[in-house]
C-alpha positions in Angstrom: 122.2 153.3 63.3 119.3 152.1 61.0 116.8 151.1 63.7 113.5 149.9 62.5 114.8 147.9 59.5 113.8 144.2 59.6 115.8 141.9 57.3 114.6 138.3 56.8 117.2 135.6 56.4 117.9 136.4 52.7 120.8 137.3 50.5 122.7 140.6 50.8 121.1 141.9 47.7 117.7 141.7 49.4 119.1 143.4 52.5 120.4 146.2 50.4 117.1 146.7 48.7 115.2 146.6 52.0 117.4 149.4 53.3 116.9 151.3 50.1 113.1 151.2 50.5 113.4 152.5 54.0 115.4 155.6 53.1 115.6 158.2 50.3 118.2 160.3 48.5 121.7 159.3 47.3 122.2 156.2 49.4 118.8 154.9 48.4 120.0 155.0 44.7 123.3 153.5 45.5 121.9 150.7 47.7 119.7 149.5 44.8 122.6 149.6 42.4 124.7 147.7 44.9 122.0 145.0 45.2 122.0 144.5 41.5 125.8 144.4 41.4 125.9 141.8 44.1 123.5 139.6 42.2 125.4 140.0 38.9 128.8 139.1 40.4 130.3 142.5 40.2 132.8 144.2 42.6 130.2 144.4 45.3 130.2 140.6 45.3 134.0 140.5 45.4 134.2 142.9 48.4 131.3 141.3 50.4 132.2 137.7 49.8 132.2 135.9 53.2 129.7 138.3 54.8 126.6 136.6 53.4 125.6 135.2 56.8 126.6 138.3 58.9 123.9 139.3 61.4 121.5 141.8 60.0 122.6 144.2 62.7 126.1 144.2 61.2 124.8 146.5 58.5 127.3 145.4 55.9 125.8 147.9 53.4 126.6 150.9 55.7 130.1 149.6 56.3 130.7 149.5 52.6 129.2 152.9 51.9 131.3 154.3 54.7 134.4 152.8 53.2 133.7 154.5 49.9 132.8 157.8 51.7 136.3 157.7 53.3 137.9 157.4 49.9 136.0 160.6 48.9 136.7 162.5 52.1 140.4 161.7 51.9 140.6 162.9 48.2 141.2 159.5 46.7 138.0 159.3 44.7 137.7 162.7 43.0 135.2 161.5 40.4 132.7 161.1 43.2 133.0 164.5 44.8 130.5 166.1 42.5 127.8 163.7 43.9 128.5 164.3 47.6 126.5 167.3 49.0 128.7 167.4 52.2 131.6 168.3 49.9 129.7 170.8 47.9 128.5 168.4 45.2 125.3 169.1 43.4 125.1 166.5 40.7 122.1 164.2 40.4 122.8 161.2 42.6 121.2 158.9 40.0 124.4 159.4 38.0 126.8 158.3 40.8 126.8 154.6 40.4 129.1 154.2 37.4 131.8 156.3 39.1 131.3 154.5 42.4 131.6 151.1 40.7 134.9 152.1 39.2 136.1 153.1 42.7 134.9 149.8 44.1 137.0 147.9 41.5 140.0 150.1 42.1 140.1 149.7 45.9 138.9 146.1 46.5 141.3 145.3 49.3 140.8 148.5 51.2 137.0 148.2 50.9 137.1 144.5 52.1 139.0 145.9 55.2 136.3 148.6 55.5 133.7 145.9 56.2 135.5 145.1 59.5 134.8 148.6 60.8 131.4 148.8 62.6 129.2 151.9 62.1 130.2 154.6 64.5 129.1 158.3 64.3 129.5 159.5 67.9 126.3 161.6 67.1 126.7 165.0 68.8 122.9 165.5 68.6 122.5 162.9 71.4 124.1 165.4 73.8 120.7 167.1 74.1 119.3 163.8 75.5 122.2 163.6 77.9 121.6 167.1 79.1 117.9 166.4 79.8 119.0 163.3 81.8 121.7 165.3 83.7 119.2 168.1 84.6 116.7 165.5 85.9 119.3 163.8 88.0 120.6 167.0 89.5 117.1 168.2 90.4 116.1 164.7 91.8 119.3 164.2 93.9 120.2 167.8 94.8 123.8 167.2 93.7 125.3 169.3 91.0 128.9 168.1 91.0 129.1 165.3 88.4 131.5 162.6 87.5 130.4 161.5 84.1 131.2 158.0 82.6 130.3 156.7 79.2 130.8 153.1 78.0 130.7 153.0 74.2 132.0 156.6 74.0 133.5 156.4 70.5 135.4 159.7 70.3 134.1 161.1 73.6 132.2 164.0 72.0 129.1 163.7 74.1 131.2 163.8 77.2 131.7 167.5 76.3 127.9 168.2 76.8 128.6 171.2 79.0 130.6 172.9 76.3 127.8 172.8 73.7 125.1 175.4 73.5 121.8 173.5 73.7 118.4 175.3 73.6 114.8 174.2 73.5 111.1 175.0 74.2 109.5 173.1 77.0 107.1 175.0 76.5 109.2 178.0 77.7 112.7 178.9 76.6 115.3 176.6 77.9 119.1 176.7 77.5 122.5 175.4 78.6 126.1 175.9 77.7 128.3 178.8 76.5 126.7 181.2 74.0 129.9 181.2 71.9 130.2 177.4 71.6 131.0 176.3 68.0 128.2 173.7 68.4 124.8 175.3 68.8 121.6 173.3 68.8 118.8 175.9 68.9 115.7 173.6 68.9 117.0 170.4 70.4 114.4 169.9 73.2 110.7 170.2 73.0 107.5 169.3 74.8 103.8 170.0 74.7 101.8 172.0 77.3 101.2 169.0 79.5 104.9 168.9 80.5 106.0 171.2 83.3 109.8 171.2 83.0 111.6 173.7 85.3 114.3 176.0 84.1 117.8 174.7 83.8 120.0 174.2 86.9 123.7 174.9 87.1 126.0 171.8 87.3 129.7 171.1 87.0 131.3 168.1 85.5 134.3 167.5 87.8 135.5 164.2 86.1 134.7 162.6 82.8 135.8 159.6 80.9 134.8 156.9 78.5 135.7 153.6 76.9 135.1 151.9 73.6 136.1 148.7 71.8 137.3 151.0 68.9 138.1 154.4 70.3 138.4 157.3 67.8 140.9 160.1 68.4 139.0 163.1 67.1 142.0 165.3 67.3 143.5 163.6 64.3 142.4 163.9 60.6 142.0 160.1 60.4 139.6 160.3 63.4 137.6 163.1 61.9 137.2 161.2 58.6 136.3 158.0 60.4 133.3 159.6 62.1 132.3 161.7 59.1 132.3 158.7 56.8 129.4 157.1 58.6 127.2 160.2 58.3 125.3 160.1 55.1 126.5 162.7 52.5 123.2 164.5 52.1 122.5 164.9 55.9 124.2 168.2 56.1 123.0 169.2 59.5 124.5 166.1 61.0 127.8 166.9 59.3 127.6 170.5 60.6 127.1 169.3 64.2 129.9 166.7 64.0 132.4 169.3 62.6 131.4 171.8 65.3 131.7 169.1 68.1 135.1 168.2 66.9 136.1 171.8 66.9 135.1 172.0 70.5 137.1 168.8 71.3 140.2 170.3 69.5 140.0 173.6 71.3 142.8 174.4 73.8 140.1 175.6 76.2 138.3 172.2 76.3 140.7 169.4 75.3 139.3 166.2 74.0 138.4 163.4 76.5 140.7 160.4 76.3 138.6 157.3 75.5 140.2 154.1 76.8 140.3 150.9 74.8 138.3 148.4 77.0 135.0 146.5 77.2 132.2 148.4 79.0 131.9 146.1 82.0 135.7 145.8 82.7 136.2 149.6 82.4 133.1 150.5 84.5 134.1 148.1 87.2 137.3 150.0 87.6 135.6 153.4 87.6 132.9 152.4 90.1 135.2 150.6 92.5 135.5 153.7 94.7 132.9 156.3 95.7 133.4 159.9 94.8 133.9 162.8 97.2 130.9 163.7 99.3 128.4 165.8 97.3 129.4 164.3 93.9 126.9 162.4 91.8 128.2 159.6 89.6 126.4 159.5 86.2 126.8 156.5 83.8 125.6 157.4 80.3 125.1 155.1 77.3 123.8 155.9 73.9 122.6 153.2 71.5 125.0 150.6 72.7 122.8 147.8 73.8 122.3 146.7 70.2 126.0 145.9 70.0 126.6 144.3 73.4 126.2 140.6 73.9 123.4 139.7 76.4 126.0 138.7 79.0 127.7 142.1 78.7 124.3 143.9 79.1 123.7 141.9 82.3 127.2 142.6 83.7 126.9 146.4 83.1 123.4 146.4 84.8 124.8 144.5 87.8 127.7 146.8 88.2 125.4 149.9 88.2 123.0 148.3 90.7 125.8 147.3 93.0 127.4 150.8 92.8 124.0 152.5 93.4 123.8 150.7 96.8 127.0 152.4 97.9 126.9 155.9 96.3 124.5 158.4 94.7 124.3 157.3 91.1 122.2 158.1 88.0 122.1 155.7 85.0 121.0 157.5 81.8 120.3 155.2 78.8 119.3 156.3 75.3 118.2 153.0 73.8 115.6 151.5 71.4 112.9 149.6 73.4 112.6 147.2 70.4 115.3 147.6 67.7 113.3 145.6 65.2 110.3 147.9 65.3 109.7 151.5 64.2 109.5 152.8 67.8 111.8 155.8 68.5 114.6 155.6 71.0 113.8 156.4 74.6 115.8 158.2 77.2 115.5 156.3 80.5 116.9 157.3 83.8 117.4 155.3 87.0 118.3 157.2 90.2 120.1 155.3 93.0 120.4 156.9 96.5 121.6 154.5 99.2 118.9 153.5 101.6 116.1 154.7 99.3 114.0 152.9 96.6 115.4 153.2 93.1 113.6 155.7 90.9 113.1 154.7 87.3 111.5 157.0 84.6 111.3 157.5 80.9 112.1 161.1 80.2 111.8 161.5 76.4 111.6 160.0 73.0 114.5 160.7 70.7 115.2 160.4 67.0 118.0 158.1 65.8 120.5 161.0 65.6 119.6 162.8 68.8 117.4 165.7 68.0 114.7 166.5 68.5 114.4 165.3 72.1 110.7 165.3 73.0 109.9 165.2 76.7 107.1 163.0 77.9 104.6 164.0 80.6 106.0 161.6 83.2 109.4 163.4 82.9 108.5 166.3 85.1 111.1 166.4 88.0 110.1 166.6 91.6 
């Protein structure tokens, strides 16, 4: 998600250029070329016709780039491989546009269809933020048996948080997860000396599930390519983390979580209808979803969580941007509901767009 970009009500060419100015590397080069091609009536204009008035949050440019990336990942655009670092390419990205333009012209219908697919990375780096929230909730409630629910779960990778090795300095050494996990995040959590964060607590996820309007089956090659296509080609650490998380999900020791096709509010209503067994904490986790939900859906989800929190121990963990149209980082917020007690709200950390590093804030210190 390209938070912090502000697009005025102007043509797509101007949007592409605005995004190019806010980034660097290969996609910055391609975005500028796409802007010029749009304005000159080239294949970008043919593909994007009808999207001129799309909301700026639709990120038409990233949908198109992801469509091209899928062509490359699936072996159908071999001339572009040499420019894609995630596939071993080392060629100067400034030479990529002519080859990309030919691929645009040769796959017009497929790339028009690609614009209907919203950006979706299922960023495994955000699992570090989820872990911080879970640790806070376990310490605050005294409950270490967890049923974990995630609306907007994509491929369900972050629901495997207990199967990733996550480490940090807070300011002492801090860790969680199996040491032999394919996904290791060695410096995912940090804090300055003013934060007194206790050592990690044991917890067990006894139930986990998620929903999405476009679930991705990460056990399939098509699912892997779908998620990888939205990760920029020169962001190699993100590709490494995604590949490792998918390896965990495909492992026979930790099978992938089935993500149901459903709107958040309808699915959550079903999950929260009944209370768990005594001693189990319900955790609802969301990660950069509010941007995509209509206001009415945001209100419905909030109402469901508040109502459920009056009946059962519940923690709501939300990794969201406080203002998507500013340069403020995402924040990890937590709300703890214990029946008969006041609700406890706190901001625990600031988090980069892609998860790490998670930086604890002084007010995060658990009781």
